C-alpha positions as CSV (number, residue, x, y, z in Angstrom):
1,M,18.5,42.3,-14.2
2,K,15.3,43.1,-15.2
3,S,15.0,39.3,-16.6
4,K,16.1,37.6,-13.7
5,I,13.7,39.3,-11.8
6,I,10.7,38.3,-14.2
7,V,11.9,34.9,-14.5
8,I,11.9,34.5,-10.7
9,I,8.5,35.8,-10.4
10,F,7.2,33.4,-12.9
11,L,8.9,30.6,-11.0
12,V,7.6,31.6,-8.0
13,T,4.1,31.9,-9.2
14,T,3.7,29.0,-11.1
15,S,4.9,26.9,-8.3
16,F,2.6,28.5,-5.8
17,F,-0.7,28.0,-8.2
18,S,0.4,23.9,-9.7
19,A,-1.5,22.0,-7.6
20,Q,0.6,19.0,-6.6
21,E,0.5,15.5,-7.8
22,L,-2.2,12.8,-5.5
23,K,-0.5,10.7,-4.0
24,Y,-0.7,7.7,-1.3
25,E,2.3,6.9,0.6
26,E,3.6,5.3,4.0
27,V,6.4,3.6,5.8
28,V,4.9,0.6,7.6
29,P,6.5,-1.5,10.2
30,V,6.1,-5.0,10.7
31,D,7.6,-7.6,12.9
32,S,11.3,-6.9,13.2
33,T,12.4,-10.4,12.4
34,V,10.9,-10.2,8.9
35,T,13.2,-9.8,6.5
36,K,13.6,-7.9,3.3
37,Q,13.3,-11.3,1.5
38,E,10.5,-12.3,2.6
39,L,8.6,-9.0,2.5
40,Y,9.7,-9.1,-0.9
41,N,8.1,-12.3,-1.5
42,R,4.8,-11.3,0.4
43,A,4.5,-7.9,-2.3
44,R,5.1,-9.6,-5.1
45,D,2.7,-12.3,-4.1
46,W,-0.2,-9.1,-3.3
47,I,0.9,-7.4,-6.8
48,T,0.2,-10.5,-9.2
49,K,-2.9,-11.1,-6.8
50,S,-4.2,-8.0,-6.7
51,L,-2.8,-6.1,-10.3
52,K,-3.5,-9.7,-12.5
53,D,-5.7,-8.2,-14.4
54,D,-5.0,-4.6,-15.3
55,G,-2.3,-5.4,-17.9
56,E,1.0,-4.0,-16.8
57,V,2.1,-5.6,-13.4
58,F,5.8,-5.7,-12.9
59,T,8.2,-3.0,-14.5
60,I,10.6,-3.1,-11.7
61,E,11.3,-6.7,-9.8
62,D,14.8,-6.3,-7.5
63,S,15.0,-8.6,-4.9
64,N,18.7,-7.4,-4.0
65,E,17.6,-3.5,-3.6
66,G,14.3,-4.7,-2.0
67,E,12.4,-2.6,-5.1
68,I,8.9,-4.2,-6.7
69,T,7.5,-1.3,-8.9
70,G,3.8,-1.7,-11.3
71,G,0.9,-0.3,-12.2
72,G,-2.8,-0.7,-12.3
73,K,-6.2,0.5,-13.2
74,L,-9.3,1.1,-11.2
75,R,-12.6,1.4,-13.0
76,Y,-14.3,4.5,-12.3
77,Y,-18.3,3.9,-12.5
78,T,-20.5,6.4,-11.2
79,K,-24.7,6.6,-10.8
80,K,-24.7,10.2,-10.4
81,I,-26.2,12.5,-13.0
82,Y,-24.6,15.3,-14.7
83,V,-23.5,16.4,-18.4
84,G,-21.2,13.7,-20.1
85,A,-21.6,11.3,-17.0
86,L,-21.3,8.2,-19.8
87,C,-18.1,9.7,-21.2
88,T,-16.6,10.0,-17.9
89,I,-17.1,6.6,-16.7
90,G,-13.7,4.7,-17.0
91,Y,-10.3,3.9,-15.9
92,V,-7.7,5.8,-13.3
93,N,-4.6,4.3,-14.0
94,F,-1.9,4.5,-11.4
95,K,1.5,3.7,-10.8
96,I,2.9,1.9,-7.3
97,N,6.4,1.3,-5.7
98,I,6.7,-1.1,-3.3
99,Y,10.4,-0.6,-1.1
100,L,10.9,-3.5,1.1
101,K,13.4,-3.3,4.4
102,N,14.1,-5.9,7.2
103,G,11.4,-4.6,9.3
104,R,9.5,-2.5,6.9
105,Y,8.5,-1.5,4.2
106,K,7.1,1.6,2.0
107,Y,4.7,1.8,-0.7
108,I,3.9,5.2,-2.4
109,I,1.1,5.1,-5.5
110,H,1.2,7.9,-7.6
111,S,0.4,8.8,-11.0
112,L,-3.2,8.4,-10.9
113,V,-5.0,9.3,-14.2
114,H,-8.2,9.5,-15.2
115,E,-9.4,8.2,-18.4
116,G,-13.3,8.5,-19.9
117,T,-14.3,5.5,-22.6
118,N,-15.5,6.5,-25.6
119,C,-19.4,6.6,-25.7
120,R,-19.4,7.7,-29.1
121,P,-16.1,8.5,-31.6
122,K,-13.8,10.5,-30.0
123,S,-16.0,11.8,-27.2
124,A,-14.1,10.4,-24.2
125,I,-13.8,12.9,-21.2
126,N,-10.8,13.0,-19.3
127,Y,-9.7,14.6,-16.3
128,G,-5.9,13.9,-17.1
129,P,-3.6,13.4,-13.8
130,L,-5.3,13.4,-10.3
131,T,-4.3,16.6,-8.3
132,T,-4.9,18.4,-5.1
133,N,-6.5,21.0,-6.8
134,D,-10.1,21.3,-5.9
135,K,-11.2,22.1,-9.4
136,P,-9.8,20.2,-13.0
137,D,-7.0,21.4,-15.1
138,K,-9.1,22.9,-18.1
139,T,-6.0,23.3,-20.0
140,N,-6.4,20.4,-22.9
141,D,-10.6,21.2,-22.2
142,V,-12.5,23.8,-21.2
143,F,-15.6,22.1,-20.4
144,L,-14.2,19.5,-17.1
145,R,-16.4,20.5,-14.2
146,K,-15.9,20.9,-10.3
147,G,-18.5,17.7,-9.8
148,P,-17.2,15.2,-11.7
149,W,-13.4,16.0,-10.8
150,N,-14.4,15.6,-7.4
151,D,-16.8,12.6,-7.7
152,I,-13.9,11.0,-9.5
153,K,-10.8,11.7,-6.8
154,E,-13.6,10.4,-4.2
155,K,-14.3,7.2,-5.9
156,T,-10.6,6.9,-6.4
157,D,-9.9,7.3,-2.9
158,E,-11.9,4.8,-1.2
159,K,-10.4,2.0,-4.1
160,I,-7.0,3.0,-3.1
161,K,-7.8,2.8,0.6
162,L,-9.0,-0.7,0.4
163,L,-5.8,-1.7,-1.9
164,I,-3.7,-0.2,0.6
165,S,-5.5,-2.0,3.8
166,D,-5.4,-5.1,1.3
167,L,-1.4,-4.9,0.9
168,K,-0.9,-4.3,4.6
169,E,-2.8,-7.3,5.3
170,A,-0.7,-9.6,2.8
171,M,2.3,-7.9,4.1
172,N,1.7,-9.1,7.5
173,K,0.8,-12.9,6.7
174,K,3.8,-15.5,6.3
175,H,4.6,-16.1,2.5
176,E,3.9,-19.8,1.4
177,T,7.6,-20.4,1.2
178,S,8.0,-19.6,4.7
179,N,5.3,-21.7,5.9
180,N,6.8,-25.4,7.3
181,W,4.5,-27.6,5.4
């Protein structure tokens, strides 16, 4: 009985204190006459054009189910001056899922992970998974600081919001195959 109480207390406190993954999610209505297939074509086109230089673009393409999943990366650069700034410059990798139905779609941008560059051998500063916490997780590196952590999150937020705006614009334009030429 005592061990069960300890386990319950442990589970409650770890879930309470652990930060949640930073992610962006929204269901977006479009013209109700737009089919799932048309939205699929638009989303596939958008991912191909927007994430083409990022290596892994598509991991799932299923037009029948109306799902596209892929990955990309955003360049992180700062002009701010702080200890280790050059080693923090790098990329924020992410995953994107787009689910499509007639007249609407849902996007989820998640699994955002910061990776610094190696400014000297074995000296990259990686802040790892971005979370809603206002301080970085120091489990793997006790020298991670709040200032750079917030800068990474702010710059990532700006870029993700631009990406989302671009997605919304693309999802409201007819795909080339739907045009009457």
